[in-house]
C-alpha positions as CSV (number, residue, x, y, z in Angstrom):
1,M,0.0,0.0,0.0
2,Q,1.0,3.6,-0.5
3,Q,3.0,5.6,1.9
4,L,0.8,8.3,3.5
5,N,1.4,11.8,4.9
6,L,0.9,10.5,8.4
7,P,3.3,8.9,10.9
8,P,4.1,5.2,10.2
9,Y,2.1,2.8,12.4
10,K,2.4,-0.9,12.9
11,L,-0.9,-2.1,11.4
12,K,-1.9,-5.7,11.5
13,V,-2.4,-6.9,7.9
14,K,-3.1,-10.5,6.9
15,S,-4.2,-12.5,3.9
16,S,-7.3,-14.6,3.8
17,E,-9.0,-16.2,0.9
18,N,-6.9,-14.2,-1.6
19,K,-7.8,-10.9,0.1
20,L,-5.7,-8.6,2.2
21,L,-7.3,-7.7,5.5
22,I,-6.4,-5.0,8.0
23,F,-7.2,-5.0,11.7
24,D,-9.5,-2.2,12.9
25,I,-8.7,-1.4,16.6
26,V,-12.1,0.3,17.0
27,R,-14.3,-2.5,15.6
28,K,-11.9,-5.1,16.9
29,K,-12.0,-7.2,13.7
30,Y,-10.2,-7.6,10.3
31,I,-11.7,-5.5,7.4
32,V,-11.0,-5.9,3.7
33,L,-8.0,-3.7,2.9
34,T,-8.9,-1.1,0.3
35,P,-7.1,2.1,-0.4
36,E,-9.8,4.0,1.6
37,E,-9.5,1.6,4.5
38,W,-5.7,2.0,4.5
39,V,-6.3,5.8,5.0
40,R,-9.0,5.3,7.6
41,Q,-6.9,2.9,9.7
42,H,-3.9,5.2,9.6
43,Y,-6.0,8.1,10.6
44,I,-7.6,6.2,13.5
45,H,-4.1,5.4,14.8
46,Y,-3.1,9.1,14.4
47,L,-6.2,10.2,16.4
48,V,-5.4,7.7,19.2
49,Q,-1.6,7.9,19.3
50,E,-0.9,11.5,18.4
51,K,-4.1,13.3,19.5
52,K,-4.8,11.1,22.5
53,Y,-8.5,10.4,21.6
54,P,-9.7,7.3,23.5
55,I,-10.8,4.4,21.3
56,S,-13.9,4.2,23.4
57,L,-15.1,7.6,22.1
58,I,-14.5,6.6,18.4
59,A,-17.1,5.1,16.1
60,V,-16.3,3.8,12.6
61,E,-18.8,3.6,9.7
62,K,-21.6,5.0,11.9
63,Q,-24.9,4.8,10.2
64,L,-27.1,8.0,9.9
65,K,-30.1,9.2,7.9
66,V,-29.5,12.1,5.6
67,N,-33.0,13.2,4.3
68,T,-34.4,9.7,3.5
69,R,-31.1,8.0,2.6
70,T,-29.0,5.9,4.9
71,K,-25.3,6.9,4.9
72,R,-22.2,6.0,6.9
73,T,-19.7,8.3,8.3
74,D,-16.1,7.1,8.2
75,I,-15.1,8.2,11.7
76,V,-17.0,10.0,14.4
77,I,-15.4,11.0,17.7
78,Y,-17.7,11.7,20.6
79,N,-17.1,13.8,23.7
80,R,-17.6,12.3,27.2
81,Q,-21.3,13.4,27.1
82,G,-21.9,11.2,24.0
83,T,-22.3,14.2,21.6
84,P,-20.4,14.1,18.2
85,E,-17.3,16.3,18.5
86,I,-15.5,15.5,15.2
87,I,-16.5,13.9,11.9
88,V,-13.7,12.5,9.7
89,E,-14.3,11.7,6.0
90,C,-11.6,9.5,4.5
91,K,-10.9,9.0,0.8
92,A,-8.4,6.9,-1.0
93,P,-5.0,8.6,-1.8
94,S,-5.9,8.7,-5.5
95,I,-9.1,10.7,-4.8
96,K,-8.7,14.4,-5.1
97,I,-10.2,16.4,-2.2
98,S,-12.8,18.5,-3.9
99,Q,-15.8,20.6,-3.1
100,H,-17.9,17.5,-3.6
101,V,-16.2,15.9,-0.6
102,F,-16.7,18.9,1.6
103,D,-20.4,19.0,0.6
104,Q,-20.7,15.3,1.5
105,I,-19.3,15.8,5.1
106,A,-21.4,19.0,5.5
107,R,-24.5,17.0,4.7
108,Y,-23.5,14.5,7.4
109,N,-23.0,17.3,9.8
110,M,-26.4,18.7,9.2
111,E,-27.6,15.6,11.1
112,L,-24.7,15.2,13.6
113,K,-23.9,18.9,14.4
114,A,-20.2,18.2,15.3
115,P,-18.1,21.4,15.9
116,Y,-15.1,19.9,14.0
117,L,-14.7,18.3,10.5
118,I,-11.8,16.6,9.0
119,V,-11.3,15.5,5.3
120,T,-8.3,13.4,4.4
121,N,-7.1,11.3,1.6
122,G,-4.0,10.3,3.6
123,M,-1.9,12.8,1.7
124,F,-3.7,16.0,2.4
125,H,-5.7,16.8,5.5
126,Y,-8.2,19.6,5.9
127,Y,-9.5,20.7,9.3
128,C,-12.6,22.9,9.9
129,R,-14.5,24.3,12.8
130,Q,-18.2,24.8,12.2
131,N,-19.3,28.3,13.2
132,F,-23.0,27.6,13.9
133,E,-23.9,31.3,14.5
134,K,-22.5,32.5,11.1
135,K,-23.4,29.2,9.4
136,C,-20.0,28.8,7.9
137,Y,-16.8,26.8,8.3
138,E,-13.5,28.1,9.5
139,F,-10.4,26.3,8.3
140,L,-7.8,25.4,10.9
141,R,-4.2,24.3,10.8
142,D,-4.9,21.3,13.0
143,I,-7.5,19.8,15.3
144,P,-7.1,20.0,19.1
145,E,-5.8,17.2,21.1
146,F,-8.3,15.3,23.3
147,K,-9.1,17.2,26.5
148,K,-9.5,15.1,29.6
149,K,-12.3,16.7,31.6
């Protein structure tokens, strides 16, 4: 798999029935290794190891309703009160981060109302804070580390 613009992590990868699988530390099971999953698993490790977010507050492929359609968020991080704090949208490294991707995560956030959004393809990472009063997003250089309260 492709080297990403994230620190290197020791990820568990195995082969089964002619497919490569990667271990997801959140779901605690092996998942088919696709380029998008490669990015998602690296980003989960980044959030846990570098930003100190507890695994217990992270959900992967969380189902939600957007209008009448069922969608899945890549990663949602909750605060200690159980409210969504950060939504992460992961794309494969070959996928260009476009307005379409930002529109996608914004639609998810209409339902979840998280204050922070992250869009990444493993090579480029974009961080936003939602300004609910002004109904806009403010781009940030990074996201905050987990705050133990």
